[in-house]
C-alpha angles and dihedrals in degrees: 000000000000092000101043106018127095096190105117091178091079108019091062093052105121094235090052093048092050102039107011088240126105115225126205123203106204112235096358104063113088097169094081121090115250091244091055093046090050093049096048090049090063095052129098121211111292096015126122125220124233114259111290119204118207112174105310094335125096124205137189114191130202123194103218093185146303126266113197119229117253147121126277126196120237088247092056090050100039099096093046091048093050092048090051094050093046090050094051100036101031096090092044091053093047093048091048091049093046091050089053093051091047092052094046105100093190091069111093118216119207121197125232094259091054098047094043092058092053112110097015 
């Protein structure tokens, strides 16, 4: 959909931008068209919908699975939260650290021919 679609209504949804998968929150999500909401409600996990036309756009939905609503403690979600933070911020942290090292004139840089000769 991201490559061929022109439907900015759904391709700009944060879950789609991050994962490439649209997520529907039953009863709470008002961004989905009523036809899509009705179609996803008829699916079982793993099933695909027939082609759904809305205006000049065509959709095929797949219900990947259900996740029941409920509460999680911070302890239960800690590892997943840390993994998400590291995944999104890891490159930024590395690039900032590298820029700091490159700007630090007190750090000596030895070239390959110099450090290969050490210990010979």
